[in-house]
C-alpha positions, 0 to 999 in steps of 0.5 A: 856550119851545122852543129852536130847533135850530141850523143846524149841528145840523140839518145833522148830524141830516140827515147821520145820517138817511142811515143810517136804513137800513144801506148803504155808499152815501156821501152827497154835500154836495149830497144833504146840502144837499137834506135840510136844505133849504138851499144847499150853500154854506150848509153851508160856512158851518158846516163847512169841507168834507165831512171836517169833517162826518164828524169832527163826526158821529163826535164827536156819536156818541161824545157820545151813546154816552157819555151813554147809558153814563154812566147805568149808571156808578154802582157803587151801582145796585141790579139793578132800577135798573140794568135800568131804565137798560138798558131806557132805553138799548135804547129810545133805540137802538131809536128812533134806528136811525141810530146803530146803523147808524152804529156798524156802519159805524165798526166796519167802518171803524176799525182797533182799534175797541174801543180807539178806543171805550174811549179816547173814553169814557175821555177823557169821564170814563167810567173805571169799567168801561172798565178792566175790558177790561184786567183778568184774565178779559177773555175772559168779559167780551168774550164777554158784551159782544159777546153782548149787543150782537149780540143787542140789535142783531139784535132791534132790526133784526128788530123794524123789519123785522117792523113794516114788514111788519105796517104798521097793526097794533097792536104793543108800544111801544118801552118794552115791547119793551125791557123784554121784550128785557132779560128775554129776554137774562137768561133765555135761550131755556131760561129763557124757554120752559121746560126740556124733553127738547129743551132739556136740558143737554149733557154734557161727553162729548157736547160732545167728540163734537159738536166732532169732528162740527163739525170742518172742514178747509180742504183738504176744502172746494172751492176758493174763487171767485177773484172772492170772494177778490179782493173780500175782498182789495180790502176789506182794501186800500181799505175797504168804502166805497171798493170798486169793480169796477175794484179787483176787476178789477185784483186779478184782472188782468182787464178790468172789462168781463169782470166786467160780462159775467157780472153786471149790477152790483157788488151783483148779483155780490157777492150771487151769490158770498155766496149760493154761500158761504152755501149751502155753509155751509148744506149743511155745517150741515145735514149736521152737524145731522143728528147732533143729538138735541135742540134744544140740540144743534142750536143748538150744532152750528150755532154750532160748525160756523160758527166752524169754517167761518169759521176755514177761510174767513176771506175770508167775514168781509169779505163779512159786513160788506158784507152787514150794511151793505147790509141796506137792500136785503135783509131779515133774512128774505132773508138766511135764503136764504143759510143753506141749506135749512130745517132739520128742527129749525126745523120742529119748534121752531115752537111753542117759538119762539111762546113767545118774546114780544118784541112781534112774531112770532118764527120758528125761523129767526130764532133760527137767524140770531141764533145764526149771527151770534154766531160771526161776531162771535167770529171777528172777536174772534179775529182782532182780539185774536189769540185762540188756538183754545182761547180761541176755543172757550171764548168760543164756549161762553160765548156758547152758554151766554148764548144758551141760559141767559141773560146778566146785564148 
């Protein structure tokens, strides 16, 4: 006999359904009631108010997160069994993208998010592995965890976008995708496509030369747009969900109507500003990548230039969070527009990209966007955990190695 889902659970499921696509547009109780197919009054029989709904959503999310991670809790799992469980975890989140988008929102909204996650999981009994965050060599663990998380989230979202574009065509199952994803993460680009002169390792001396090429001094950059700076400040003050044009205008000490004179709405204004910043970053990356001798060097220069740029322009990170959450209106391919002109290396590597099999088409620019997301997460780590420049560079080297040569879970 199939157990009937309670009305309370139906309400929570409907609330999560608003996050099927990433966005910061908060839902109302009226919209929630319409989703469930009941009156707004009926919702209040189960939840005191909207805050109670939100708190129960957090609780359910952490319950789900714990249920997934607890499957790999056993220390005695052999590598094959462990990988099979990782495949099931990836499959779950690939099938339930609302939890991925909700995770990103919590990460953007909650201060000391990693600590909150650890505390929640520990309270549920997930001790093994959590304490590793506080042991020695945590930098390598942080780097690996963030690399794997960013990689899995990116390719799940990319797969969604690709599937919507080829609607009706036969594609791999979620299980097959997840299995290929684990294999790709563990082998890296080189292990997947094979070694060649274009994927050869970089010597210590050459790394030092590339680091010099990628240095960016803040004083060498053009002055940051005042509206851009104001928006970043407003996010810090009020949080992404609560940003309004009024807040931005107040920060600039100008009338709201003045902003609307130039831009139709807040999203159009922010996209324009973000495009300008990423265009500048793309131009700098393009110039630096002209020094690359191999595809391996191209990837490293891109990553190193980005981390240098974000360090010189920390305001851009707030805009990156906004972009991630407004992805419903802008696909992964659309966001490629912000990365500047097509790089000559991307054009050369089209055949290599075809060798990466995740069950859908992978293009060179997808690899560029993926490698570009890693310095974003690394800069967030640097700010949150007060990493020194030396630690940040070491973490970047870890992530670069994982991307090119693979990361074990």
